C-alpha positions as CSV (number, residue, x, y, z in Angstrom):
1,M,96.9,74.9,72.4
2,S,96.6,78.7,72.3
3,V,98.3,81.0,74.8
4,M,94.9,82.2,76.2
5,K,93.7,78.6,76.7
6,K,96.9,77.8,78.6
7,A,96.5,81.0,80.6
8,S,92.9,80.0,81.5
9,D,94.1,76.5,82.5
10,L,96.9,78.1,84.6
11,G,94.2,80.2,86.4
12,K,92.2,77.0,87.1
13,E,95.2,75.3,88.5
14,I,96.0,78.4,90.7
15,S,92.5,78.3,92.1
16,K,93.2,74.8,93.4
17,T,96.3,75.8,95.3
18,E,96.4,76.0,99.1
19,Q,97.5,79.7,98.9
20,Y,94.4,80.6,96.9
21,K,92.0,78.4,99.0
22,E,93.3,80.1,102.2
23,L,92.9,83.5,100.7
24,E,89.3,82.7,99.8
25,R,88.6,81.3,103.2
26,V,90.0,84.3,105.1
27,S,88.3,86.7,102.6
28,Q,85.0,85.1,103.5
29,N,85.8,85.5,107.2
30,M,86.5,89.2,106.6
31,Q,83.2,89.7,105.0
32,E,81.4,87.9,107.9
33,D,83.3,89.9,110.6
34,A,81.5,93.3,110.6
35,E,84.0,94.9,113.0
36,A,87.0,93.9,110.9
37,S,85.3,95.0,107.7
38,Q,84.4,98.3,109.2
39,M,88.0,98.9,110.4
40,I,89.3,98.2,106.8
41,K,86.7,100.6,105.4
42,E,87.6,103.3,107.9
43,I,91.4,103.0,107.4
44,Q,91.0,103.1,103.6
45,E,88.9,106.3,103.9
46,L,91.6,107.8,106.2
47,Q,94.4,106.8,103.9
48,Q,92.5,108.5,101.0
49,Q,92.0,111.7,103.0
50,I,95.6,111.8,104.1
51,Q,96.9,111.1,100.6
52,F,94.6,113.8,99.1
53,A,95.9,116.3,101.7
54,Q,99.5,115.4,100.9
55,Q,98.9,115.6,97.1
56,S,97.3,119.0,97.6
57,G,100.4,120.2,99.5
58,V,98.6,120.2,102.8
59,Q,99.9,118.4,105.9
60,P,97.3,115.9,107.3
61,S,95.8,117.1,110.5
62,E,97.0,115.8,113.9
63,D,93.5,114.4,114.4
64,Q,93.7,112.4,111.1
65,I,97.1,111.0,111.9
66,Q,96.0,110.1,115.5
67,Q,92.8,108.4,114.1
68,F,94.9,106.5,111.6
69,N,97.4,105.3,114.2
70,D,94.7,104.3,116.7
71,L,92.9,102.4,114.0
72,K,96.1,100.7,112.8
73,T,96.8,99.6,116.4
74,K,93.3,98.2,116.7
75,M,93.6,96.4,113.3
76,D,96.9,94.9,114.4
77,S,95.2,93.2,117.3
78,S,92.4,91.7,115.1
79,L,93.0,88.0,114.4
80,T,90.7,88.2,111.4
81,I,92.7,91.0,109.8
82,Q,96.0,89.3,110.7
83,A,95.0,86.1,109.0
84,Y,93.8,88.1,106.0
85,A,97.0,90.0,105.7
86,K,99.1,86.8,106.0
87,A,97.0,85.0,103.4
88,Q,97.3,88.0,101.0
89,N,101.1,88.1,101.5
90,D,101.4,84.3,101.0
91,F,99.3,84.4,97.8
92,S,101.3,87.4,96.5
93,E,104.6,85.6,97.1
94,F,103.2,82.5,95.3
95,M,102.0,84.6,92.4
96,Q,105.5,86.2,92.2
97,E,106.9,82.7,91.9
98,V,104.5,81.9,89.1
99,N,105.4,85.1,87.3
100,N,109.1,84.2,87.7
101,A,108.5,80.8,86.2
102,I,106.6,82.5,83.3
103,S,109.5,84.9,82.8
104,E,112.0,82.0,82.7
105,G,109.9,80.5,79.9
106,I,110.0,83.7,78.0
107,S,113.7,84.2,78.5
108,P,115.8,83.7,75.3
109,N,118.3,81.8,77.5
110,P,116.0,79.5,79.5
111,E,119.0,77.4,80.8
112,K,120.8,80.5,82.2
113,G,120.4,80.7,86.0
114,K,118.8,77.2,86.3
115,D,120.2,74.8,88.9
116,A,120.5,71.5,87.1
């Protein structure tokens, strides 16, 4: 079996995990929650503006910082956004475990570090 076929099979197996299913479910909820989607869009735009200002050697305005902080506070109280952030984090941790397992398989000393 080729490496690419095994990678494809791994992707199919990952899509069956609870972590992936939960991320898909909350992603759908995010899309259906107009207020949460708008907050995400607004904070991304503010982040870009602030980053651009900083990269240009200009301090972000107090108004930009206040808008960002206000929006962040509002986002922190959104159950939809909280669920989405948790699902993203859980899936990310799971994928790190998958990557670690792959790395162990690549390692020239696969027995090193394993608990028997």
